[in-house]
C-alpha positions, 0 to 999 in steps of 0.5 A: 499500500502506497500513501501520499501526505499533503501537509507539514502539520503535527498531523502529517508528522504523525500520520507520515509515523503510524504509517510508516510503521506498518511498513507501508511507502509514503510519499510526503508534499510538503514545505522544505523545512517539514524534513529538518523537522522531521525523526522519522529519516528512511528509506520508505518516505519520500518528500518532495516540496510545494512549488505554487503548482499544485498540479505539478506539485502531486505529478512530483509527489507520486499522486499517479501511482498511490494506493490513497491520499491524505490532503492535511495542510494548514491551507483548506481551500489547497487541502480540497483542491489537491482532494479533487484532483486525487479523485477526478484526475487520478482516479486515487481509490481513496482520498481525505481532506483535513477542512479546519472551517466548518461551512467549508467542511459541509459544502466540500462533503457536499460535493462527494469529498471524504472530509474529516474537521479538525475544529468538529472532531475538538468541539464534539469532545469537548461537548462529551466532555462536559455533558458526562461532567 
């Protein structure tokens, strides 16, 4: 199984480590400073960097060859566009898109994109904690 993870934040770092521990190949599209801060250097993680052209960046990061794509950068719009490219142009079998803004998340869900929202998850968890206290 091979994955392409787009993003440089904590979500990406955690996913890279978790997926890599399972023995899967991980391609990462991120900011240049990310590699220096990433402690899990090994041959099963290949980094590519943003240049400003999303389509070119995704192609250079091997989107046409992966089984799974996870768009979890800090930019909701970049994530949504990348998820749509992965689904509709490269026909990646499994795509997930992180969207922080709840109103945007609902719109993208309506477009058939598999969306997760850390904002919703944290809010729900806090609310459950309040309800159970």
